[in-house]
PyMOL Python script that loads the backbone (N, CA, C, O; Angstrom):
from pymol import cmd

cmd.read_pdbstr("""\
ATOM      1  N   MET A   1     -20.971  -9.905  10.890  1.00  0.00           N
ATOM      2  CA  MET A   1     -19.858  -9.134  11.421  1.00  0.00           C
ATOM      3  C   MET A   1     -19.705  -7.799  12.043  1.00  0.00           C
ATOM      4  O   MET A   1     -20.507  -6.886  12.240  1.00  0.00           O
ATOM      5  N   SER A   2     -17.841  -8.021  12.415  1.00  0.00           N
ATOM      6  CA  SER A   2     -17.849  -6.536  13.852  1.00  0.00           C
ATOM      7  C   SER A   2     -18.276  -5.533  13.014  1.00  0.00           C
ATOM      8  O   SER A   2     -18.626  -5.357  11.847  1.00  0.00           O
ATOM      9  N   GLU A   3     -18.041  -4.664  14.537  1.00  0.00           N
ATOM     10  CA  GLU A   3     -17.507  -3.236  14.123  1.00  0.00           C
ATOM     11  C   GLU A   3     -15.824  -3.092  13.809  1.00  0.00           C
ATOM     12  O   GLU A   3     -15.239  -2.311  13.058  1.00  0.00           O
ATOM     13  N   GLN A   4     -15.446  -3.861  14.445  1.00  0.00           N
ATOM     14  CA  GLN A   4     -13.991  -3.600  14.069  1.00  0.00           C
ATOM     15  C   GLN A   4     -13.504  -3.331  13.007  1.00  0.00           C
ATOM     16  O   GLN A   4     -12.857  -2.367  12.600  1.00  0.00           O
ATOM     17  N   GLU A   5     -13.997  -4.632  12.376  1.00  0.00           N
ATOM     18  CA  GLU A   5     -14.488  -4.921  10.961  1.00  0.00           C
ATOM     19  C   GLU A   5     -14.383  -3.891  10.269  1.00  0.00           C
ATOM     20  O   GLU A   5     -13.554  -3.439   9.480  1.00  0.00           O
ATOM     21  N   ILE A   6     -15.121  -3.657  10.582  1.00  0.00           N
ATOM     22  CA  ILE A   6     -16.451  -2.322   9.898  1.00  0.00           C
ATOM     23  C   ILE A   6     -15.502  -1.559   9.927  1.00  0.00           C
ATOM     24  O   ILE A   6     -15.588  -0.962   8.854  1.00  0.00           O
ATOM     25  N   ILE A   7     -14.575  -1.151  10.500  1.00  0.00           N
ATOM     26  CA  ILE A   7     -14.100  -0.151  10.807  1.00  0.00           C
ATOM     27  C   ILE A   7     -13.125   0.395  10.396  1.00  0.00           C
ATOM     28  O   ILE A   7     -12.885   1.601  10.356  1.00  0.00           O
ATOM     29  N   LEU A   8     -12.151  -0.969   9.878  1.00  0.00           N
ATOM     30  CA  LEU A   8     -11.005  -1.222   9.310  1.00  0.00           C
ATOM     31  C   LEU A   8     -11.321  -1.247   7.556  1.00  0.00           C
ATOM     32  O   LEU A   8     -10.614  -0.686   6.719  1.00  0.00           O
ATOM     33  N   ARG A   9     -12.448  -1.973   7.299  1.00  0.00           N
ATOM     34  CA  ARG A   9     -12.699  -2.279   5.813  1.00  0.00           C
ATOM     35  C   ARG A   9     -13.019  -0.312   5.312  1.00  0.00           C
ATOM     36  O   ARG A   9     -12.740   0.162   4.211  1.00  0.00           O
ATOM     37  N   LEU A  10     -13.924   0.810   7.015  1.00  0.00           N
ATOM     38  CA  LEU A  10     -13.742   2.174   6.083  1.00  0.00           C
ATOM     39  C   LEU A  10     -12.462   2.289   5.754  1.00  0.00           C
ATOM     40  O   LEU A  10     -12.216   2.386   4.552  1.00  0.00           O
ATOM     41  N   LYS A  11     -11.385   2.308   6.678  1.00  0.00           N
ATOM     42  CA  LYS A  11     -10.111   3.624   6.856  1.00  0.00           C
ATOM     43  C   LYS A  11      -9.876   3.036   5.883  1.00  0.00           C
ATOM     44  O   LYS A  11      -9.449   3.910   5.128  1.00  0.00           O
ATOM     45  N   LYS A  12      -9.857   1.713   5.134  1.00  0.00           N
ATOM     46  CA  LYS A  12      -9.971   0.954   3.441  1.00  0.00           C
ATOM     47  C   LYS A  12     -10.164   2.045   2.492  1.00  0.00           C
ATOM     48  O   LYS A  12      -9.212   2.547   1.896  1.00  0.00           O
ATOM     49  N   ILE A  13     -11.290   2.398   2.347  1.00  0.00           N
ATOM     50  CA  ILE A  13     -11.672   2.596   1.897  1.00  0.00           C
ATOM     51  C   ILE A  13     -11.185   4.303   1.424  1.00  0.00           C
ATOM     52  O   ILE A  13     -10.413   4.760   0.580  1.00  0.00           O
ATOM     53  N   VAL A  14     -12.029   4.854   2.390  1.00  0.00           N
ATOM     54  CA  VAL A  14     -11.498   7.095   3.337  1.00  0.00           C
ATOM     55  C   VAL A  14      -9.672   7.107   2.506  1.00  0.00           C
ATOM     56  O   VAL A  14      -9.368   7.821   1.550  1.00  0.00           O
ATOM     57  N   GLU A  15      -8.927   6.324   3.072  1.00  0.00           N
ATOM     58  CA  GLU A  15      -7.677   6.245   2.582  1.00  0.00           C
ATOM     59  C   GLU A  15      -7.550   7.101   1.628  1.00  0.00           C
ATOM     60  O   GLU A  15      -7.041   8.109   2.119  1.00  0.00           O
ATOM     61  N   PRO A  16      -7.786   7.274   0.251  1.00  0.00           N
ATOM     62  CA  PRO A  16      -7.596   7.426  -0.794  1.00  0.00           C
ATOM     63  C   PRO A  16      -7.812   9.031  -0.922  1.00  0.00           C
ATOM     64  O   PRO A  16      -7.062   9.870  -1.421  1.00  0.00           O
ATOM     65  N   TYR A  17      -9.309   9.208  -0.198  1.00  0.00           N
ATOM     66  CA  TYR A  17      -9.970   9.996  -0.460  1.00  0.00           C
ATOM     67  C   TYR A  17      -8.329  11.444   0.584  1.00  0.00           C
ATOM     68  O   TYR A  17      -7.515  12.260   0.152  1.00  0.00           O
ATOM     69  N   VAL A  18      -8.628  11.051   1.645  1.00  0.00           N
ATOM     70  CA  VAL A  18      -7.972  11.664   2.824  1.00  0.00           C
ATOM     71  C   VAL A  18      -6.988  12.712   2.548  1.00  0.00           C
ATOM     72  O   VAL A  18      -5.916  12.388   2.036  1.00  0.00           O
ATOM     73  N   GLN A  19      -7.194  13.720   2.783  1.00  0.00           N
ATOM     74  CA  GLN A  19      -6.401  14.761   2.786  1.00  0.00           C
ATOM     75  C   GLN A  19      -5.277  15.581   4.139  1.00  0.00           C
ATOM     76  O   GLN A  19      -4.729  16.672   4.297  1.00  0.00           O
ATOM     77  N   ARG A  20      -5.411  14.111   4.979  1.00  0.00           N
ATOM     78  CA  ARG A  20      -5.025  14.904   6.343  1.00  0.00           C
ATOM     79  C   ARG A  20      -5.025  13.623   7.612  1.00  0.00           C
ATOM     80  O   ARG A  20      -5.686  13.078   8.495  1.00  0.00           O
ATOM     81  N   LEU A  21      -3.414  13.677   6.725  1.00  0.00           N
ATOM     82  CA  LEU A  21      -2.911  12.254   7.337  1.00  0.00           C
ATOM     83  C   LEU A  21      -3.375  11.316   9.110  1.00  0.00           C
ATOM     84  O   LEU A  21      -4.005  10.295   9.387  1.00  0.00           O
ATOM     85  N   GLU A  22      -2.618  12.407   9.941  1.00  0.00           N
ATOM     86  CA  GLU A  22      -2.848  12.109  11.134  1.00  0.00           C
ATOM     87  C   GLU A  22      -4.295  12.350  11.540  1.00  0.00           C
ATOM     88  O   GLU A  22      -4.621  12.439  12.723  1.00  0.00           O
ATOM     89  N   GLY A  23      -5.073  12.445  10.627  1.00  0.00           N
ATOM     90  CA  GLY A  23      -6.599  12.796  11.021  1.00  0.00           C
ATOM     91  C   GLY A  23      -6.792  11.131  10.792  1.00  0.00           C
ATOM     92  O   GLY A  23      -7.728  10.745  11.491  1.00  0.00           O
ATOM     93  N   LEU A  24      -6.188  10.053  10.030  1.00  0.00           N
ATOM     94  CA  LEU A  24      -5.793   8.460   9.231  1.00  0.00           C
ATOM     95  C   LEU A  24      -5.176   8.245  10.926  1.00  0.00           C
ATOM     96  O   LEU A  24      -6.128   8.086  11.690  1.00  0.00           O
ATOM     97  N   ASN A  25      -3.813   8.209  11.643  1.00  0.00           N
ATOM     98  CA  ASN A  25      -3.801   7.592  11.741  1.00  0.00           C
ATOM     99  C   ASN A  25      -4.472   7.454  13.285  1.00  0.00           C
ATOM    100  O   ASN A  25      -4.377   6.710  14.262  1.00  0.00           O
ATOM    101  N   ASN A  26      -4.935   8.209  13.020  1.00  0.00           N
ATOM    102  CA  ASN A  26      -5.667   8.375  14.758  1.00  0.00           C
ATOM    103  C   ASN A  26      -6.975   7.985  14.338  1.00  0.00           C
ATOM    104  O   ASN A  26      -7.799   8.199  15.228  1.00  0.00           O
ATOM    105  N   PHE A  27      -7.520   7.427  13.172  1.00  0.00           N
ATOM    106  CA  PHE A  27      -8.728   6.913  12.746  1.00  0.00           C
ATOM    107  C   PHE A  27      -9.802   5.778  13.489  1.00  0.00           C
ATOM    108  O   PHE A  27     -10.224   4.666  13.173  1.00  0.00           O
ATOM    109  N   ARG A  28     -10.014   6.795  14.769  1.00  0.00           N
ATOM    110  CA  ARG A  28     -11.406   6.028  15.220  1.00  0.00           C
ATOM    111  C   ARG A  28     -13.336   6.613  15.274  1.00  0.00           C
ATOM    112  O   ARG A  28     -13.818   7.467  14.529  1.00  0.00           O
ATOM    113  N   GLU A  29     -14.102   5.826  16.389  1.00  0.00           N
ATOM    114  CA  GLU A  29     -15.460   6.068  15.593  1.00  0.00           C
ATOM    115  C   GLU A  29     -15.640   7.634  15.921  1.00  0.00           C
ATOM    116  O   GLU A  29     -16.767   8.121  15.836  1.00  0.00           O
ATOM    117  N   GLU A  30     -14.568   8.405  16.284  1.00  0.00           N
ATOM    118  CA  GLU A  30     -15.230   9.533  16.537  1.00  0.00           C
ATOM    119  C   GLU A  30     -15.068  10.880  15.189  1.00  0.00           C
ATOM    120  O   GLU A  30     -15.516  12.000  14.948  1.00  0.00           O
ATOM    121  N   THR A  31     -13.786   9.505  14.379  1.00  0.00           N
ATOM    122  CA  THR A  31     -12.665  10.460  13.709  1.00  0.00           C
ATOM    123  C   THR A  31     -13.955  11.636  13.031  1.00  0.00           C
ATOM    124  O   THR A  31     -14.882  10.925  12.642  1.00  0.00           O
ATOM    125  N   ASP A  32     -14.174  12.623  12.867  1.00  0.00           N
ATOM    126  CA  ASP A  32     -14.948  13.722  11.415  1.00  0.00           C
ATOM    127  C   ASP A  32     -14.447  13.099   9.861  1.00  0.00           C
ATOM    128  O   ASP A  32     -13.389  12.485   9.721  1.00  0.00           O
ATOM    129  N   PHE A  33     -15.116  13.295   9.082  1.00  0.00           N
ATOM    130  CA  PHE A  33     -14.382  12.562   7.257  1.00  0.00           C
ATOM    131  C   PHE A  33     -14.354  14.341   7.161  1.00  0.00           C
ATOM    132  O   PHE A  33     -13.156  14.575   6.996  1.00  0.00           O
ATOM    133  N   LEU A  34     -15.105  15.710   7.187  1.00  0.00           N
ATOM    134  CA  LEU A  34     -14.449  16.348   7.094  1.00  0.00           C
ATOM    135  C   LEU A  34     -13.991  17.629   8.129  1.00  0.00           C
ATOM    136  O   LEU A  34     -14.305  18.652   7.520  1.00  0.00           O
ATOM    137  N   ARG A  35     -13.658  17.830   8.845  1.00  0.00           N
ATOM    138  CA  ARG A  35     -12.656  17.846  10.118  1.00  0.00           C
ATOM    139  C   ARG A  35     -11.313  17.476  10.429  1.00  0.00           C
ATOM    140  O   ARG A  35     -10.286  18.146  10.538  1.00  0.00           O
ATOM    141  N   ASP A  36     -11.615  15.942  10.579  1.00  0.00           N
ATOM    142  CA  ASP A  36     -10.604  14.752  11.116  1.00  0.00           C
ATOM    143  C   ASP A  36      -9.604  14.447  10.038  1.00  0.00           C
ATOM    144  O   ASP A  36      -8.380  14.578  10.060  1.00  0.00           O
ATOM    145  N   LEU A  37     -10.501  13.957   8.968  1.00  0.00           N
ATOM    146  CA  LEU A  37      -9.220  13.628   7.518  1.00  0.00           C
ATOM    147  C   LEU A  37      -9.364  14.944   6.465  1.00  0.00           C
ATOM    148  O   LEU A  37      -8.671  14.940   5.447  1.00  0.00           O
ATOM    149  N   GLU A  38     -10.357  16.161   6.759  1.00  0.00           N
ATOM    150  CA  GLU A  38      -9.996  16.303   5.146  1.00  0.00           C
ATOM    151  C   GLU A  38     -10.571  16.579   3.807  1.00  0.00           C
ATOM    152  O   GLU A  38     -10.003  17.269   2.962  1.00  0.00           O
ATOM    153  N   ILE A  39     -12.142  15.802   3.598  1.00  0.00           N
ATOM    154  CA  ILE A  39     -12.312  14.822   2.700  1.00  0.00           C
ATOM    155  C   ILE A  39     -13.217  15.521   2.473  1.00  0.00           C
ATOM    156  O   ILE A  39     -14.153  15.594   3.268  1.00  0.00           O
ATOM    157  N   ASN A  40     -13.184  16.332   1.157  1.00  0.00           N
ATOM    158  CA  ASN A  40     -14.683  17.344   0.634  1.00  0.00           C
ATOM    159  C   ASN A  40     -15.464  16.987   0.631  1.00  0.00           C
ATOM    160  O   ASN A  40     -15.599  16.133   1.507  1.00  0.00           O
ATOM    161  N   SER A  41     -16.304  17.153   0.018  1.00  0.00           N
ATOM    162  CA  SER A  41     -18.212  16.793  -0.119  1.00  0.00           C
ATOM    163  C   SER A  41     -18.111  16.475  -1.170  1.00  0.00           C
ATOM    164  O   SER A  41     -18.951  15.647  -1.524  1.00  0.00           O
ATOM    165  N   ALA A  42     -17.107  16.910  -2.201  1.00  0.00           N
ATOM    166  CA  ALA A  42     -17.493  15.792  -3.400  1.00  0.00           C
ATOM    167  C   ALA A  42     -16.801  14.932  -3.276  1.00  0.00           C
ATOM    168  O   ALA A  42     -16.699  14.317  -4.337  1.00  0.00           O
ATOM    169  N   ASN A  43     -16.030  14.384  -2.228  1.00  0.00           N
ATOM    170  CA  ASN A  43     -15.355  13.443  -2.832  1.00  0.00           C
ATOM    171  C   ASN A  43     -15.590  12.279  -1.549  1.00  0.00           C
ATOM    172  O   ASN A  43     -15.199  11.118  -1.437  1.00  0.00           O
ATOM    173  N   LEU A  44     -16.582  13.343  -0.467  1.00  0.00           N
ATOM    174  CA  LEU A  44     -17.500  12.634   0.589  1.00  0.00           C
ATOM    175  C   LEU A  44     -18.886  12.036  -0.361  1.00  0.00           C
ATOM    176  O   LEU A  44     -19.718  11.364   0.249  1.00  0.00           O
ATOM    177  N   VAL A  45     -19.031  12.220  -1.390  1.00  0.00           N
ATOM    178  CA  VAL A  45     -19.825  11.101  -2.006  1.00  0.00           C
ATOM    179  C   VAL A  45     -19.490   9.930  -2.588  1.00  0.00           C
ATOM    180  O   VAL A  45     -20.198   8.985  -2.939  1.00  0.00           O
ATOM    181  N   ASP A  46     -17.810  10.184  -2.675  1.00  0.00           N
ATOM    182  CA  ASP A  46     -17.553   9.183  -3.981  1.00  0.00           C
ATOM    183  C   ASP A  46     -16.862   7.973  -2.401  1.00  0.00           C
ATOM    184  O   ASP A  46     -16.364   6.860  -2.567  1.00  0.00           O
ATOM    185  N   VAL A  47     -17.015   8.497  -1.378  1.00  0.00           N
ATOM    186  CA  VAL A  47     -16.715   6.715  -0.247  1.00  0.00           C
ATOM    187  C   VAL A  47     -18.015   7.223  -0.265  1.00  0.00           C
ATOM    188  O   VAL A  47     -17.773   7.351  -1.465  1.00  0.00           O
ATOM    189  N   VAL A  48     -19.495   7.764  -0.087  1.00  0.00           N
ATOM    190  CA  VAL A  48     -20.901   6.618   0.126  1.00  0.00           C
ATOM    191  C   VAL A  48     -20.719   5.711  -0.865  1.00  0.00           C
ATOM    192  O   VAL A  48     -20.791   4.501  -0.649  1.00  0.00           O
ATOM    193  N   LEU A  49     -20.352   6.459  -2.576  1.00  0.00           N
ATOM    194  CA  LEU A  49     -20.644   5.301  -3.461  1.00  0.00           C
ATOM    195  C   LEU A  49     -19.878   3.713  -3.574  1.00  0.00           C
ATOM    196  O   LEU A  49     -20.061   2.757  -4.328  1.00  0.00           O
ATOM    197  N   ASP A  50     -18.815   4.003  -2.275  1.00  0.00           N
ATOM    198  CA  ASP A  50     -17.664   2.688  -2.575  1.00  0.00           C
ATOM    199  C   ASP A  50     -18.229   2.323  -0.965  1.00  0.00           C
ATOM    200  O   ASP A  50     -17.880   1.165  -0.737  1.00  0.00           O
ATOM    201  N   VAL A  51     -18.844   2.796   0.017  1.00  0.00           N
ATOM    202  CA  VAL A  51     -19.195   1.807   0.977  1.00  0.00           C
ATOM    203  C   VAL A  51     -20.526   1.379   0.080  1.00  0.00           C
ATOM    204  O   VAL A  51     -20.404   0.158  -0.014  1.00  0.00           O
ATOM    205  N   GLU A  52     -21.482   1.682  -0.480  1.00  0.00           N
ATOM    206  CA  GLU A  52     -22.359   0.523  -0.959  1.00  0.00           C
ATOM    207  C   GLU A  52     -21.455  -0.297  -1.538  1.00  0.00           C
ATOM    208  O   GLU A  52     -21.502  -1.525  -1.479  1.00  0.00           O
ATOM    209  N   ASP A  53     -20.924   0.115  -1.898  1.00  0.00           N
ATOM    210  CA  ASP A  53     -20.482  -0.795  -3.085  1.00  0.00           C
ATOM    211  C   ASP A  53     -19.504  -2.599  -1.796  1.00  0.00           C
ATOM    212  O   ASP A  53     -19.671  -3.762  -1.428  1.00  0.00           O
ATOM    213  N   GLU A  54     -18.755  -1.628  -1.747  1.00  0.00           N
ATOM    214  CA  GLU A  54     -18.271  -2.334  -0.046  1.00  0.00           C
ATOM    215  C   GLU A  54     -18.385  -3.849   0.501  1.00  0.00           C
ATOM    216  O   GLU A  54     -17.779  -4.899   0.712  1.00  0.00           O
ATOM    217  N   PHE A  55     -19.800  -3.070   0.583  1.00  0.00           N
ATOM    218  CA  PHE A  55     -21.221  -3.633   2.301  1.00  0.00           C
ATOM    219  C   PHE A  55     -22.092  -4.194   1.436  1.00  0.00           C
ATOM    220  O   PHE A  55     -22.731  -5.143   1.891  1.00  0.00           O
ATOM    221  N   ASP A  56     -22.437  -3.670  -0.421  1.00  0.00           N
ATOM    222  CA  ASP A  56     -23.801  -4.146  -0.999  1.00  0.00           C
ATOM    223  C   ASP A  56     -24.413  -4.278  -0.730  1.00  0.00           C
ATOM    224  O   ASP A  56     -25.022  -5.346  -0.776  1.00  0.00           O
ATOM    225  N   ILE A  57     -24.970  -2.564   0.132  1.00  0.00           N
ATOM    226  CA  ILE A  57     -26.262  -1.783   0.459  1.00  0.00           C
ATOM    227  C   ILE A  57     -26.256  -0.601  -0.023  1.00  0.00           C
ATOM    228  O   ILE A  57     -25.274  -0.088  -0.559  1.00  0.00           O
ATOM    229  N   MET A  58     -27.678   0.092   0.172  1.00  0.00           N
ATOM    230  CA  MET A  58     -27.388   1.889  -0.254  1.00  0.00           C
ATOM    231  C   MET A  58     -28.035   1.968   0.611  1.00  0.00           C
ATOM    232  O   MET A  58     -28.982   1.385   1.139  1.00  0.00           O
ATOM    233  N   ILE A  59     -27.127   3.184   0.799  1.00  0.00           N
ATOM    234  CA  ILE A  59     -27.626   4.581   1.401  1.00  0.00           C
ATOM    235  C   ILE A  59     -28.728   5.265   0.696  1.00  0.00           C
ATOM    236  O   ILE A  59     -29.444   4.604  -0.057  1.00  0.00           O
ATOM    237  N   ASP A  60     -28.851   6.026   0.802  1.00  0.00           N
ATOM    238  CA  ASP A  60     -30.468   6.990   1.354  1.00  0.00           C
ATOM    239  C   ASP A  60     -30.309   7.742   1.542  1.00  0.00           C
ATOM    240  O   ASP A  60     -29.918   7.677   2.707  1.00  0.00           O
ATOM    241  N   ASN A  61     -30.278   9.277   1.072  1.00  0.00           N
ATOM    242  CA  ASN A  61     -30.191  10.070   1.548  1.00  0.00           C
ATOM    243  C   ASN A  61     -30.342  10.779   2.275  1.00  0.00           C
ATOM    244  O   ASN A  61     -29.924  11.906   2.010  1.00  0.00           O
ATOM    245  N   ASP A  62     -30.828  10.621   3.235  1.00  0.00           N
ATOM    246  CA  ASP A  62     -30.893  10.583   5.013  1.00  0.00           C
ATOM    247  C   ASP A  62     -30.081  10.638   5.869  1.00  0.00           C
ATOM    248  O   ASP A  62     -29.641  11.531   6.593  1.00  0.00           O
ATOM    249  N   SER A  63     -29.830   9.148   5.678  1.00  0.00           N
ATOM    250  CA  SER A  63     -28.804   8.884   5.885  1.00  0.00           C
ATOM    251  C   SER A  63     -27.312   9.321   5.610  1.00  0.00           C
ATOM    252  O   SER A  63     -26.704  10.045   6.399  1.00  0.00           O
ATOM    253  N   MET A  64     -26.778   8.853   4.482  1.00  0.00           N
ATOM    254  CA  MET A  64     -25.582   9.742   3.628  1.00  0.00           C
ATOM    255  C   MET A  64     -25.734  11.466   4.937  1.00  0.00           C
ATOM    256  O   MET A  64     -24.778  11.472   5.712  1.00  0.00           O
ATOM    257  N   ASP A  65     -26.374  12.260   5.081  1.00  0.00           N
ATOM    258  CA  ASP A  65     -26.573  13.331   5.373  1.00  0.00           C
ATOM    259  C   ASP A  65     -26.024  13.411   7.342  1.00  0.00           C
ATOM    260  O   ASP A  65     -25.557  14.366   7.963  1.00  0.00           O
ATOM    261  N   GLY A  66     -26.215  12.567   7.625  1.00  0.00           N
ATOM    262  CA  GLY A  66     -26.293  11.514   9.072  1.00  0.00           C
ATOM    263  C   GLY A  66     -24.539  11.247   8.918  1.00  0.00           C
ATOM    264  O   GLY A  66     -23.944  11.490   9.968  1.00  0.00           O
ATOM    265  N   MET A  67     -23.803  10.863   7.955  1.00  0.00           N
ATOM    266  CA  MET A  67     -22.812  10.388   7.648  1.00  0.00           C
ATOM    267  C   MET A  67     -21.945  11.240   8.275  1.00  0.00           C
ATOM    268  O   MET A  67     -21.968  12.116   7.410  1.00  0.00           O
ATOM    269  N   LEU A  68     -20.986  11.787   9.343  1.00  0.00           N
ATOM    270  CA  LEU A  68     -20.418  12.818   9.220  1.00  0.00           C
ATOM    271  C   LEU A  68     -19.332  11.805  10.858  1.00  0.00           C
ATOM    272  O   LEU A  68     -18.712  12.029  11.898  1.00  0.00           O
ATOM    273  N   THR A  69     -19.712  10.917  10.122  1.00  0.00           N
ATOM    274  CA  THR A  69     -18.080   9.729  11.223  1.00  0.00           C
ATOM    275  C   THR A  69     -17.875   8.512  10.776  1.00  0.00           C
ATOM    276  O   THR A  69     -18.224   7.689   9.930  1.00  0.00           O
ATOM    277  N   VAL A  70     -16.977   8.767  11.915  1.00  0.00           N
ATOM    278  CA  VAL A  70     -17.002   7.196  11.444  1.00  0.00           C
ATOM    279  C   VAL A  70     -18.086   6.195  12.475  1.00  0.00           C
ATOM    280  O   VAL A  70     -18.314   5.029  12.152  1.00  0.00           O
ATOM    281  N   GLY A  71     -18.333   6.445  12.979  1.00  0.00           N
ATOM    282  CA  GLY A  71     -18.832   6.004  14.321  1.00  0.00           C
ATOM    283  C   GLY A  71     -20.957   6.312  13.695  1.00  0.00           C
ATOM    284  O   GLY A  71     -21.937   5.571  13.779  1.00  0.00           O
ATOM    285  N   ASP A  72     -20.812   7.439  13.254  1.00  0.00           N
ATOM    286  CA  ASP A  72     -21.813   7.555  12.217  1.00  0.00           C
ATOM    287  C   ASP A  72     -22.245   5.978  11.108  1.00  0.00           C
ATOM    288  O   ASP A  72     -23.071   5.092  11.326  1.00  0.00           O
ATOM    289  N   ALA A  73     -21.185   6.189   9.811  1.00  0.00           N
ATOM    290  CA  ALA A  73     -20.607   5.309   8.744  1.00  0.00           C
ATOM    291  C   ALA A  73     -20.796   3.497   9.250  1.00  0.00           C
ATOM    292  O   ALA A  73     -21.447   2.798   8.473  1.00  0.00           O
ATOM    293  N   LYS A  74     -20.378   3.016  10.171  1.00  0.00           N
ATOM    294  CA  LYS A  74     -20.450   1.735  11.402  1.00  0.00           C
ATOM    295  C   LYS A  74     -22.064   1.753  11.861  1.00  0.00           C
ATOM    296  O   LYS A  74     -22.673   0.683  11.841  1.00  0.00           O
ATOM    297  N   ASP A  75     -22.385   2.328  12.054  1.00  0.00           N
ATOM    298  CA  ASP A  75     -23.977   2.669  12.081  1.00  0.00           C
ATOM    299  C   ASP A  75     -24.749   2.050  11.021  1.00  0.00           C
ATOM    300  O   ASP A  75     -25.367   1.002  10.835  1.00  0.00           O
ATOM    301  N   ILE A  76     -24.421   3.288  10.303  1.00  0.00           N
ATOM    302  CA  ILE A  76     -25.624   3.731   9.573  1.00  0.00           C
ATOM    303  C   ILE A  76     -25.232   1.407   8.458  1.00  0.00           C
ATOM    304  O   ILE A  76     -25.822   0.351   8.229  1.00  0.00           O
ATOM    305  N   ILE A  77     -24.288   1.887   8.318  1.00  0.00           N
ATOM    306  CA  ILE A  77     -24.029   0.099   7.854  1.00  0.00           C
ATOM    307  C   ILE A  77     -24.263  -1.362   8.569  1.00  0.00           C
ATOM    308  O   ILE A  77     -24.291  -2.497   8.094  1.00  0.00           O
ATOM    309  N   GLN A  78     -24.432  -0.822  10.020  1.00  0.00           N
ATOM    310  CA  GLN A  78     -24.415  -2.247  10.361  1.00  0.00           C
ATOM    311  C   GLN A  78     -26.525  -2.271  10.398  1.00  0.00           C
ATOM    312  O   GLN A  78     -27.279  -3.186  10.064  1.00  0.00           O
ATOM    313  N   ASN A  79     -26.828  -0.995  10.894  1.00  0.00           N
ATOM    314  CA  ASN A  79     -28.483  -0.721  10.250  1.00  0.00           C
ATOM    315  C   ASN A  79     -29.042  -1.697   9.142  1.00  0.00           C
ATOM    316  O   ASN A  79     -30.126  -2.280   9.147  1.00  0.00           O
ATOM    317  N   LYS A  80     -28.068  -1.733   8.217  1.00  0.00           N
ATOM    318  CA  LYS A  80     -28.758  -1.852   6.573  1.00  0.00           C
ATOM    319  C   LYS A  80     -27.803  -3.348   6.551  1.00  0.00           C
ATOM    320  O   LYS A  80     -27.780  -4.078   5.560  1.00  0.00           O
ATOM    321  N   ILE A  81     -27.379  -3.511   7.258  1.00  0.00           N
ATOM    322  CA  ILE A  81     -26.273  -5.265   6.585  1.00  0.00           C
ATOM    323  C   ILE A  81     -27.266  -6.396   8.099  1.00  0.00           C
ATOM    324  O   ILE A  81     -26.758  -7.487   8.358  1.00  0.00           O
ATOM    325  N   GLY A  82     -28.495  -5.992   8.856  1.00  0.00           N
ATOM    326  CA  GLY A  82     -28.314  -6.346   9.835  1.00  0.00           C
ATOM    327  C   GLY A  82     -27.910  -7.468  10.286  1.00  0.00           C
ATOM    328  O   GLY A  82     -27.777  -7.633  11.499  1.00  0.00           O
TER     329      GLY A  82
END
""", "prot")
cmd.dss("prot")
cmd.show_as("cartoon", "prot")
cmd.util.cbc("prot")
cmd.orient("prot")
């Protein structure tokens, strides 16, 4: 699976939780889930659960704590799907 495909799937996953549409319009690896998209911490847990379902992976707590940007999430997904 390509990096671009992962990013596009991530964008689709986070879209329902985004409070700041400008951040969604500029969605890229540097996009910060909390700052740029204004996804609250409770919804960030939902994003992680949705990512697990979408990519059929399990994300441990340490990985979840490090998932601050789209790029972080992409790297975690790539490592998990091998």
